[in-house]
N, C-alpha and C positions, 0 to 999 in steps of 0.2 A: 482541416483547413479553417473551419469557423474560428477555432481557438487561436490559430496563427494570424488570422486576418482581424481578430478582435470582434468577431460577429457571433461568438457563442452566446447562448442566452444565459442570462443571469440565473443562478440557483435560487430556488424559492425556499429552500431550507439549507441547513448545514450539510455539506458533503458527507461528513462523518456521522450523520444521523439519518441514514437512509429509512424510508418508510417501511412499516411492517415489522415483524419480529423473526422472519425466516433466517436461518443461518447462512443461506446463499441466495443471491438474486442476480441474474444475468443483466437486467436492465440497469441496474446500478454498479455493475461490474464488482459485486459483493462476493468475495471469495469465502469469507468466514466471519461469523459474528456469534458471540455468546453473550453472557450478561455483563461482562467486563471489558472486552476488547474486540475489535474488528479488524479486517484486512480487505483493502480494495486494490483493483488493478487500476493504476492511474490512467484516467481517460486522456490526458494530455502529457505522455510520457517523454523523459529524456532518453530512454532507451527501452527496447523491447523487454517486457516483463517487469517494468517499474511498479513497485508495490507501495501502498501507503497503509501503515499500521497505526491505529489510534485507540486510545481508551474510549469507552462508550461515554463516560461522563465528560461533559463539556468543560474543559479546562484549557487554559492557554499557555500554561508553563509546566515544565517538569517538576518544578518545586511544589506544585499543588496536588500532585498525585499521592494517594495513600500507598502505604508499603505494599498492600496486596495487589493494588492496581499497577504499581510499577513492576512487580514480579511478573504478573500476567502479561503486560505489555512486552517486557523483555523476553519472555518465554515464547510469545507469538513471533517477535522479530527473529529470534534464533531459529524456530521452527519453519517460518516462511523462507528464511535465507536458505535452509537446507533443502527445501522443496525446489526453490529457483536453481540452486546449484546442481541438483539431481537432474532436473528436467530440461533446463535451458543451457547447462553446461558453460556458464560464463568464466572468463579467465580471472575474474575478481568481482567485487561489489563495492559500491559506495553505499554506506549506511549513515544516516544522520537525521538530526533534528535542526529545524530553523525556528528560533524563539523570537518572535516579533518581526514586524515587516522590514525593519532595517537589516535584519540578519538574513532576509531572502525569503521569509515565509509568505507564500501567496494567500494562504488562509491562516491569518495569525491569531485567531481567536478559539481555535481547536487544535490542541497539541497533536501531531502526527509524526511519524518516523517514515523517512523515505528509505526504501531498499531499491538500489538501481543497479541491475546487473551490467557488467562491463566486459568488453572483449577486446583483445589486443587490437589496437588501430581502429577501433569501432567509430570513433568521431574525429580523429586526427585533427588536422588544420581547418578542415572545411566548416566544422561546426563553430569554431571560433571566429573565423573571417566572414562567413556568410550567414550565420545564425541558422544553419540548416540542421535538422534532426533527421537521421537515417533509421527508420524503424523497418526491419525486414519482414515482419509478420503482422498480419491484420490483428487488431486488438481482440476481436471475438474469437479468433483461432487461439490466441494466447490464453484467453480466459477458459476456453474449452479444454486446452491442455492441462492447465493448472487445476481446474475445479475438482477432479476426482481425488487428487492428492489432499486438497483442502477439506473435502468431505470426509476423507479417512481420518485426517487430523481432528476434525470436529468430533467425530464418533469416538476417537481415542481419548480426546480431552473430556468429553462428557462422561465416559466411563470412569476416567480418573477422579473426577469431581464427585461421582456417586459412591466411590469406595474410599474416598479420603475421610478421615475422622472430623 
């Protein structure tokens, strides 16, 4: 409600640069972090399970990503989408980037990809007419549901990095 009412405290640092170096952190809703990319559960979601995937490097446009960063970003988007589909069983997903504030970016100085699970009739007319968001599961419950899969993903990706030439 703080966010909806405009009373949420301002962030002291970039949302996509959470403190520490741990690969997972409940306080920041950090599901995954390695040296190149990270995935957060959106604290102010459009739908249950709304994820944000971003490069670690602070860039504001997709055109600024190096080839390896782009590959890692898209690989994590793909893997995170698979986890969402497996655990939350949405009927579909919206996946996208908003480049610049005029394009809808709420945080326009650090590139990030939205993965928004969608269910048939999940937001029908009420969200459009009344600006209401229906979130059926508490965010900490969603985080706890997703975290084991992202921990397994982290272990798998780290093992791949160690065996790659």
